[in-house]
Backbone as CSV, one residue per row, in Angstrom:
resi,resn,N_x,N_y,N_z,CA_x,CA_y,CA_z,C_x,C_y,C_z
1,UNK,61.226,-67.771,24.629,61.140,-67.554,26.070,60.615,-66.151,26.359
2,UNK,59.691,-66.055,27.303,59.150,-64.765,27.704,59.956,-64.194,28.868
3,UNK,60.403,-62.956,28.709,61.080,-62.268,29.799,60.062,-61.746,30.804
4,UNK,58.911,-61.302,30.293,57.847,-60.761,31.146,56.515,-61.377,30.776
5,UNK,55.748,-61.748,31.798,54.373,-62.195,31.605,53.475,-61.437,32.578
6,UNK,52.474,-60.785,32.034,51.463,-60.081,32.836,50.171,-60.869,32.694
7,UNK,49.691,-61.397,33.807,48.567,-62.329,33.765,47.374,-61.805,34.561
8,UNK,46.299,-61.473,33.871,45.015,-61.112,34.481,45.152,-60.002,35.524
9,UNK,45.953,-58.997,35.211,46.204,-57.924,36.176,45.018,-56.961,36.242
10,UNK,44.672,-56.618,37.456,43.546,-55.713,37.702,43.972,-54.646,38.700
11,UNK,43.509,-53.413,38.490,43.774,-52.322,39.423,42.557,-51.425,39.514
12,UNK,42.161,-51.128,40.753,41.000,-50.281,41.010,41.416,-49.133,41.913
13,UNK,41.034,-47.916,41.537,41.208,-46.750,42.399,39.819,-46.245,42.768
14,UNK,39.467,-46.384,44.045,38.114,-46.018,44.461,37.113,-46.945,43.813
15,UNK,36.199,-46.372,43.037,35.204,-47.188,42.332,35.535,-47.340,40.854
16,UNK,36.687,-46.803,40.436,37.039,-46.829,39.029,38.015,-47.951,38.718
17,UNK,37.670,-48.769,37.731,38.564,-49.835,37.282,39.556,-49.244,36.290
18,UNK,40.839,-49.242,36.661,41.880,-48.674,35.809,42.436,-49.738,34.866
19,UNK,42.686,-50.923,35.394,43.167,-52.053,34.599,42.230,-53.221,34.830
20,UNK,41.771,-53.819,33.750,40.745,-54.851,33.840,41.180,-56.098,33.078
21,UNK,41.710,-57.081,33.814,42.109,-58.361,33.239,43.132,-58.177,32.116
22,UNK,44.216,-57.492,32.436,45.263,-57.198,31.449,46.198,-58.389,31.319
23,UNK,46.382,-58.837,30.085,47.242,-59.988,29.788,48.152,-59.673,28.608
24,UNK,49.446,-59.898,28.767,50.380,-59.834,27.636,51.723,-60.391,28.086
25,UNK,52.608,-60.606,27.116,53.953,-61.072,27.426,54.945,-60.335,26.529
26,UNK,56.203,-60.303,26.978,57.292,-59.723,26.195,58.350,-60.795,26.024
27,UNK,58.652,-61.113,24.786,59.639,-62.152,24.498,61.061,-61.618,24.653
28,UNK,61.999,-62.520,24.794,63.410,-62.146,24.884,63.817,-61.371,23.637
29,UNK,64.407,-60.190,23.825,64.863,-59.374,22.720,63.793,-58.566,22.014
30,UNK,62.541,-58.686,22.445,61.432,-57.984,21.786,61.250,-56.580,22.357
31,UNK,60.862,-55.643,21.496,60.416,-54.327,21.933,58.914,-54.262,21.694
32,UNK,58.149,-54.251,22.766,56.690,-54.220,22.696,56.209,-52.814,23.024
33,UNK,55.397,-52.241,22.149,54.825,-50.926,22.392,53.439,-51.027,22.992
34,UNK,53.171,-50.166,23.960,51.819,-50.034,24.508,51.408,-48.576,24.369
35,UNK,50.286,-48.343,23.701,49.805,-46.996,23.438,48.431,-46.821,24.072
36,UNK,48.098,-45.590,24.368,46.789,-45.296,24.941,46.703,-43.832,25.285
37,UNK,45.490,-43.371,25.556,45.290,-41.972,25.895,45.950,-41.644,27.230
38,UNK,46.334,-40.383,27.397,46.875,-39.926,28.674,45.824,-40.126,29.763
39,UNK,46.266,-40.630,30.916,45.343,-40.896,32.011,44.602,-42.210,31.873
40,UNK,44.987,-43.019,30.896,44.265,-44.263,30.637,44.801,-45.480,31.365
41,UNK,45.811,-45.299,32.216,46.301,-46.426,33.014,47.647,-46.971,32.599
42,UNK,48.276,-46.374,31.589,49.561,-46.890,31.108,50.648,-46.810,32.182
43,UNK,50.749,-45.651,32.824,51.775,-45.491,33.868,51.461,-46.353,35.082
44,UNK,50.186,-46.544,35.366,49.802,-47.440,36.460,50.274,-48.852,36.172
45,UNK,50.111,-49.293,34.942,50.566,-50.616,34.537,52.082,-50.732,34.690
46,UNK,52.808,-49.702,34.245,54.267,-49.714,34.360,54.697,-49.802,35.815
47,UNK,54.042,-49.059,36.679,54.405,-49.049,38.100,54.098,-50.385,38.768
48,UNK,53.035,-51.043,38.329,52.712,-52.369,38.870,53.792,-53.371,38.465
49,UNK,54.185,-53.344,37.217,55.215,-54.271,36.736,56.531,-54.035,37.471
50,UNK,56.848,-52.752,37.716,58.102,-52.398,38.384,58.011,-52.514,39.899
51,UNK,56.883,-52.965,40.417,56.673,-53.161,41.851,56.724,-51.855,42.644
52,UNK,56.298,-50.764,41.998,56.201,-49.484,42.696,54.842,-49.338,43.363
53,UNK,53.837,-50.025,42.812,52.528,-50.126,43.452,52.025,-51.561,43.284
54,UNK,51.072,-51.948,44.110,50.505,-53.292,44.050,49.315,-53.337,43.097
55,UNK,49.109,-54.493,42.498,47.886,-54.716,41.736,46.812,-55.282,42.672
56,UNK,45.585,-55.273,42.219,44.470,-55.813,43.005,44.069,-57.214,42.559
57,UNK,44.812,-57.739,41.604,44.562,-59.089,41.134,45.509,-59.411,40.003
58,UNK,45.793,-60.701,39.814,46.660,-61.124,38.732,48.089,-61.377,39.173
59,UNK,48.957,-61.631,38.198,50.351,-61.978,38.482,51.302,-61.247,37.533
60,UNK,52.511,-60.997,38.058,53.612,-60.469,37.255,54.743,-61.489,37.326
61,UNK,55.120,-62.040,36.177,56.186,-63.037,36.105,57.372,-62.416,35.367
62,UNK,58.511,-62.334,36.026,59.717,-61.762,35.428,60.797,-62.830,35.376
63,UNK,61.255,-63.126,34.181,62.293,-64.152,33.987,61.942,-65.455,34.701
64,UNK,60.673,-65.820,34.604,60.204,-67.078,35.181,59.876,-67.039,36.660
65,UNK,60.059,-65.886,37.305,59.802,-65.776,38.745,58.596,-64.882,39.007
66,UNK,57.743,-65.313,39.916,56.573,-64.542,40.296,57.008,-63.404,41.221
67,UNK,56.918,-62.158,40.733,57.323,-61.011,41.557,56.112,-60.168,41.969
68,UNK,54.913,-60.718,41.848,53.693,-59.966,42.109,53.714,-59.294,43.469
69,UNK,54.206,-60.002,44.462,54.243,-59.453,45.828,55.677,-59.369,46.344
70,UNK,56.640,-59.315,45.441,58.049,-59.307,45.848,58.392,-58.035,46.611
71,UNK,59.247,-58.197,47.620,59.769,-57.057,48.361,61.282,-56.997,48.149
72,UNK,61.897,-55.914,48.623,63.332,-55.770,48.385,63.577,-55.306,46.968
73,UNK,64.814,-55.452,46.521,65.141,-54.953,45.184,66.005,-55.911,44.370
74,UNK,66.014,-57.178,44.751,66.841,-58.142,44.023,66.455,-58.241,42.554
75,UNK,65.167,-58.123,42.258,64.715,-58.310,40.878,65.082,-57.139,39.973
76,UNK,65.566,-56.032,40.552,65.953,-54.891,39.727,67.229,-55.139,38.938
77,UNK,67.935,-56.230,39.222,69.048,-56.612,38.345,68.516,-57.078,36.990
78,UNK,67.286,-57.560,36.967,66.678,-58.048,35.724,65.787,-57.013,35.046
79,UNK,65.357,-55.988,35.793,64.408,-55.017,35.255,64.774,-53.610,35.699
80,UNK,64.790,-52.683,34.737,65.051,-51.282,35.036,64.005,-50.421,34.338
81,UNK,63.759,-49.242,34.918,62.718,-48.353,34.394,63.315,-47.008,34.002
82,UNK,62.858,-46.473,32.886,63.253,-45.144,32.420,62.000,-44.284,32.406
83,UNK,62.057,-43.160,33.113,60.869,-42.354,33.352,60.742,-41.198,32.357
84,UNK,59.585,-40.538,32.413,59.284,-39.435,31.510,60.195,-38.230,31.757
85,UNK,60.357,-37.866,33.019,61.158,-36.697,33.375,62.449,-37.148,34.040
86,UNK,63.528,-37.271,33.273,64.760,-37.831,33.834,65.334,-37.003,34.976
87,UNK,65.146,-35.678,34.928,65.691,-34.841,35.992,65.127,-35.233,37.354
88,UNK,63.851,-35.627,37.371,63.205,-35.988,38.634,63.718,-37.311,39.194
89,UNK,64.342,-38.132,38.345,64.827,-39.433,38.801,66.278,-39.374,39.283
90,UNK,66.896,-38.199,39.185,68.265,-38.013,39.656,68.277,-37.164,40.918
91,UNK,69.180,-37.485,41.828,69.393,-36.669,43.016,70.153,-35.410,42.582
92,UNK,69.573,-34.212,42.746,70.241,-32.991,42.284,71.553,-32.693,43.008
93,UNK,71.755,-33.352,44.165,72.986,-33.126,44.938,74.124,-34.026,44.500
94,UNK,73.831,-34.975,43.606,74.846,-35.904,43.128,75.172,-35.658,41.664
95,UNK,76.402,-35.923,41.294,76.765,-35.846,39.879,76.099,-36.995,39.129
96,UNK,76.047,-36.863,37.816,75.489,-37.943,37.008,76.284,-39.229,37.204
97,UNK,77.594,-39.107,37.297,78.440,-40.283,37.511,78.118,-40.997,38.806
98,UNK,77.902,-40.226,39.871,77.557,-40.829,41.164,76.221,-41.560,41.089
99,UNK,75.262,-40.986,40.379,73.954,-41.632,40.252,74.019,-42.882,39.385
100,UNK,74.793,-42.810,38.310,74.950,-43.986,37.449,75.631,-45.120,38.208
101,UNK,76.533,-44.760,39.118,77.284,-45.765,39.887,76.432,-46.466,40.937
102,UNK,75.345,-45.837,41.357,74.589,-46.339,42.506,74.169,-47.807,42.377
103,UNK,73.625,-48.247,41.226,73.175,-49.643,41.154,74.306,-50.669,41.130
104,UNK,75.535,-50.229,40.802,76.620,-51.203,40.581,77.812,-51.027,41.511
105,UNK,77.789,-50.026,42.371,78.977,-49.703,43.161,79.383,-50.809,44.135
106,UNK,78.439,-51.635,44.518,78.757,-52.717,45.460,79.302,-53.964,44.770
107,UNK,79.356,-53.919,43.443,79.773,-55.106,42.692,81.084,-54.900,41.934
108,UNK,81.566,-53.648,41.912,82.738,-53.323,41.112,83.737,-52.534,41.966
109,UNK,85.012,-52.837,41.832,86.052,-52.099,42.541,86.085,-50.651,42.117
110,UNK,86.666,-49.778,42.961,86.620,-48.339,42.732,87.209,-47.942,41.377
111,UNK,88.375,-48.480,41.038,89.012,-48.126,39.776,88.194,-48.609,38.585
112,UNK,87.710,-49.842,38.677,86.885,-50.393,37.601,85.546,-49.669,37.492
113,UNK,85.050,-49.164,38.632,83.772,-48.459,38.644,83.860,-47.189,37.804
114,UNK,84.922,-46.436,37.983,85.102,-45.205,37.214,85.153,-45.506,35.712
115,UNK,85.885,-46.537,35.354,85.987,-46.930,33.951,84.633,-47.367,33.406
116,UNK,83.899,-48.111,34.216,82.576,-48.583,33.804,81.625,-47.412,33.561
117,UNK,81.630,-46.423,34.437,80.769,-45.250,34.281,81.105,-44.514,32.989
118,UNK,82.383,-44.313,32.751,82.806,-43.606,31.540,82.414,-44.366,30.281
119,UNK,82.566,-45.690,30.313,82.172,-46.507,29.160,80.666,-46.437,28.908
120,UNK,79.892,-46.421,29.989,78.438,-46.327,29.859,78.036,-44.989,29.244
121,UNK,78.675,-43.914,29.666,78.381,-42.598,29.102,78.671,-42.572,27.605
122,UNK,79.787,-43.146,27.221,80.144,-43.199,25.795,79.113,-44.027,25.025
123,UNK,78.657,-45.126,25.611,77.667,-45.986,24.946,76.385,-45.241,24.631
124,UNK,76.008,-44.289,25.495,74.754,-43.559,25.268,74.990,-42.217,24.567
125,UNK,76.221,-41.994,24.100,76.496,-40.812,23.300,76.865,-39.570,24.076
126,UNK,77.382,-39.733,25.289,77.811,-38.596,26.100,79.321,-38.651,26.328
127,UNK,79.987,-37.479,26.418,81.410,-37.461,26.742,81.662,-37.969,28.166
128,UNK,82.833,-38.533,28.376,83.185,-39.060,29.698,83.108,-37.995,30.789
129,UNK,83.410,-36.745,30.440,83.440,-35.657,31.415,82.070,-35.407,32.042
130,UNK,81.013,-35.921,31.398,79.663,-35.725,31.951,79.477,-36.456,33.275
131,UNK,80.382,-37.343,33.609,80.321,-38.001,34.920,80.433,-36.986,36.042
132,UNK,81.055,-35.837,35.775,81.268,-34.817,36.794,80.163,-33.760,36.809
133,UNK,79.234,-33.841,35.899,78.189,-32.825,35.824,76.972,-33.205,36.667
134,UNK,76.227,-32.175,37.064,75.004,-32.361,37.835,73.802,-32.307,36.886
135,UNK,72.679,-32.905,37.284,71.512,-32.915,36.390,71.112,-31.533,35.883
136,UNK,71.252,-30.510,36.714,70.864,-29.151,36.319,71.798,-28.561,35.257
137,UNK,72.940,-29.197,35.050,73.937,-28.657,34.134,73.856,-29.260,32.728
138,UNK,72.887,-30.123,32.501,72.758,-30.757,31.197,71.336,-30.572,30.671
139,UNK,71.163,-30.783,29.378,69.834,-30.646,28.770,68.961,-31.850,29.109
140,UNK,67.667,-31.741,28.777,66.752,-32.849,29.031,67.141,-34.108,28.283
141,UNK,67.563,-33.943,27.029,67.980,-35.095,26.242,69.231,-35.742,26.786
142,UNK,70.183,-34.912,27.228,71.418,-35.439,27.818,71.135,-36.149,29.128
143,UNK,70.214,-35.584,29.902,69.844,-36.214,31.173,69.170,-37.568,30.930
144,UNK,68.355,-37.647,29.870,67.712,-38.919,29.560,68.737,-39.946,29.100
145,UNK,69.757,-39.513,28.377,70.841,-40.423,27.990,71.548,-40.963,29.238
146,UNK,71.778,-40.088,30.215,72.402,-40.527,31.468,71.501,-41.515,32.209
147,UNK,70.184,-41.276,32.159,69.239,-42.199,32.793,69.287,-43.570,32.116
148,UNK,69.439,-43.582,30.805,69.562,-44.843,30.068,70.860,-45.546,30.455
149,UNK,71.948,-44.771,30.597,73.225,-45.352,31.024,73.086,-46.022,32.382
150,UNK,72.405,-45.366,33.305,72.187,-45.946,34.633,71.347,-47.221,34.534
151,UNK,70.319,-47.202,33.681,69.431,-48.359,33.548,70.151,-49.578,32.998
152,UNK,71.041,-49.379,32.021,71.716,-50.538,31.411,72.958,-50.966,32.191
153,UNK,73.316,-50.219,33.230,74.544,-50.519,33.980,74.528,-51.907,34.604
154,UNK,73.334,-52.368,34.996,73.224,-53.676,35.652,72.942,-54.797,34.662
155,UNK,72.957,-54.459,33.371,72.696,-55.430,32.307,71.351,-56.140,32.513
156,UNK,70.271,-55.348,32.547,68.950,-55.935,32.805,68.453,-56.766,31.638
157,UNK,67.484,-57.605,31.914,66.822,-58.366,30.861,65.675,-57.564,30.243
158,UNK,65.126,-56.597,31.033,63.946,-55.850,30.592,64.099,-54.377,30.946
159,UNK,63.802,-53.518,29.960,63.686,-52.082,30.188,62.217,-51.695,30.085
160,UNK,61.745,-50.912,31.036,60.407,-50.338,30.957,60.574,-48.850,30.699
161,UNK,60.121,-48.402,29.546,60.216,-46.986,29.180,58.822,-46.384,29.280
162,UNK,58.596,-45.578,30.313,57.277,-44.985,30.545,57.278,-43.543,30.054
163,UNK,56.768,-43.328,28.844,56.750,-42.007,28.218,58.161,-41.405,28.210
164,UNK,59.150,-42.222,27.896,60.559,-41.818,28.026,60.977,-40.719,27.065
165,UNK,60.156,-40.441,26.041,60.522,-39.397,25.076,59.523,-38.249,25.039
166,UNK,58.446,-38.321,25.798,57.364,-37.342,25.642,57.734,-35.941,26.124
167,UNK,58.752,-35.827,26.987,59.162,-34.505,27.476,60.229,-33.869,26.587
168,UNK,60.578,-34.518,25.488,61.665,-34.061,24.622,61.114,-33.514,23.307
169,UNK,61.883,-32.633,22.656,61.416,-32.147,21.361,61.590,-33.237,20.307
170,UNK,60.999,-33.023,19.144,60.881,-34.078,18.134,62.245,-34.616,17.703
171,UNK,63.205,-33.724,17.493,64.531,-34.154,17.040,65.211,-35.030,18.079
172,UNK,65.144,-34.620,19.343,65.771,-35.386,20.428,65.017,-36.697,20.653
173,UNK,63.698,-36.665,20.492,62.901,-37.893,20.598,63.446,-38.954,19.655
174,UNK,63.661,-38.575,18.419,64.136,-39.520,17.404,65.489,-40.093,17.784
175,UNK,66.352,-39.264,18.336,67.684,-39.722,18.751,67.593,-40.723,19.896
176,UNK,66.735,-40.434,20.874,66.600,-41.318,22.037,65.959,-42.645,21.626
177,UNK,64.975,-42.579,20.739,64.335,-43.808,20.244,65.358,-44.689,19.537
178,UNK,66.175,-44.080,18.681,67.212,-44.834,17.971,68.213,-45.437,18.945
179,UNK,68.588,-44.676,19.980,69.533,-45.160,20.989,68.977,-46.376,21.728
180,UNK,67.741,-46.275,22.188,67.130,-47.390,22.928,67.025,-48.628,22.045
181,UNK,66.580,-48.436,20.807,66.439,-49.561,19.875,67.774,-50.239,19.630
182,UNK,68.817,-49.439,19.397,70.140,-50.002,19.126,70.709,-50.733,20.343
183,UNK,70.559,-50.144,21.516,71.074,-50.777,22.735,70.359,-52.109,23.002
184,UNK,69.047,-52.128,22.803,68.293,-53.363,23.020,68.746,-54.456,22.057
185,UNK,69.009,-54.067,20.805,69.469,-55.046,19.817,70.870,-55.549,20.144
186,UNK,71.768,-54.643,20.503,73.160,-55.008,20.786,73.280,-55.880,22.035
187,UNK,72.483,-55.563,23.058,72.623,-56.231,24.353,71.548,-57.283,24.591
188,UNK,70.681,-57.475,23.593,69.583,-58.443,23.711,68.730,-58.160,24.950
189,UNK,68.356,-56.893,25.085,67.469,-56.460,26.168,66.055,-56.370,25.621
190,UNK,65.093,-56.907,26.339,63.694,-56.721,25.978,63.242,-55.346,26.463
191,UNK,62.215,-54.803,25.826,61.770,-53.463,26.190,60.256,-53.360,26.118
192,UNK,59.683,-52.749,27.139,58.267,-52.387,27.141,58.218,-50.872,26.973
193,UNK,57.818,-50.415,25.800,57.855,-48.997,25.457,56.439,-48.437,25.504
194,UNK,56.162,-47.630,26.524,54.822,-47.125,26.786,54.746,-45.658,26.388
195,UNK,53.725,-45.301,25.587,53.606,-43.924,25.110,52.160,-43.617,24.739
196,UNK,51.836,-42.329,24.680,50.537,-41.913,24.140,50.656,-41.544,22.666
197,UNK,51.884,-41.531,22.151,52.151,-41.063,20.784,52.344,-42.241,19.832
198,UNK,51.303,-42.611,19.136,51.351,-43.762,18.243,52.327,-43.539,17.097
199,UNK,52.581,-42.287,16.721,53.423,-41.996,15.557,54.858,-42.493,15.731
200,UNK,55.345,-42.560,16.970,56.739,-42.945,17.172,56.918,-44.453,17.292
201,UNK,55.846,-45.189,17.529,55.989,-46.622,17.803,56.501,-47.438,16.617
202,UNK,56.112,-47.131,15.360,56.678,-47.910,14.249,58.193,-47.809,14.149
203,UNK,58.783,-46.763,14.743,60.229,-46.575,14.680,60.977,-47.457,15.672
204,UNK,60.251,-48.045,16.633,60.944,-48.798,17.669,60.309,-50.142,17.985
205,UNK,58.991,-50.246,17.945,58.320,-51.459,18.422,58.042,-52.439,17.289
206,UNK,58.230,-53.717,17.581,57.908,-54.757,16.614,56.443,-55.197,16.722
207,UNK,55.837,-54.841,17.850,54.435,-55.203,18.096,53.831,-54.123,18.977
208,UNK,52.553,-53.758,18.721,51.916,-52.673,19.464,50.566,-53.120,20.005
209,UNK,50.353,-52.876,21.299,49.074,-53.123,21.952,48.499,-51.791,22.406
210,UNK,47.176,-51.728,22.467,46.495,-50.499,22.880,45.742,-50.738,24.182
211,UNK,45.946,-49.837,25.147,45.198,-49.890,26.397,43.975,-48.996,26.243
212,UNK,42.816,-49.615,26.268,41.571,-48.898,25.998,40.509,-49.379,26.982
213,UNK,40.021,-48.462,27.801,38.999,-48.825,28.767,39.475,-49.837,29.788
214,UNK,40.765,-49.799,30.095,41.328,-50.709,31.092,41.732,-52.060,30.556
215,UNK,41.469,-52.300,29.269,41.823,-53.581,28.652,42.814,-53.389,27.514
216,UNK,43.631,-54.408,27.286,44.592,-54.364,26.188,44.025,-55.073,24.964
217,UNK,44.326,-54.514,23.790,43.951,-55.158,22.542,45.039,-54.859,21.520
218,UNK,45.088,-55.639,20.454,46.029,-55.367,19.376,45.656,-54.015,18.767
219,UNK,46.646,-53.163,18.583,46.360,-51.814,18.081,45.664,-51.883,16.718
220,UNK,44.579,-51.121,16.613,43.822,-51.075,15.363,42.598,-51.986,15.353
221,UNK,42.530,-52.902,16.340,41.359,-53.780,16.424,40.142,-52.992,16.894
222,UNK,38.992,-53.348,16.399,37.760,-52.707,16.839,37.202,-53.424,18.063
């Protein structure tokens, strides 16, 4: 079963074709890597899938449902995104715990919510006390762990990681890659792992596609 299907997606900015008839799928439990040069359309593709921007043609199918023109946020229970700069995705006026609680606070009682937040922090390798800290009070790697905790809080079917490790140093990159891989395996979450760094993909992805000239191909194909 495919969790995600991208069918003939096209995106044009001005006179430039950014994505040209892009087709691929992500199977249940699969980690699919997409690699390409910086500025080559990878983040545009991620934003289209996450419904942050519209495509100019094609379809996005998530868990069997066409979300190409979906409005609202109901589908975010099935799909979550982890960004390159985690600090920018957190409200600096809120603690990490408050931000992690945001996607689930309407579904869990207050007492259970606190326990859930603490359990999520532990799952991503952070002490429970980090629920009280603000984004400015933690390192980039710790902030990214908190972002992962927030993403998995709703038990999504698909994670989209858009350059999720590129702002981190090499040692922390390896830790975050291992964390994402382990969480996906334990929770049977599919993952679309997008990066410009081909060297890290063998550590996490079971299959790698390359975005080149607006089109996707199997990595290494001429």
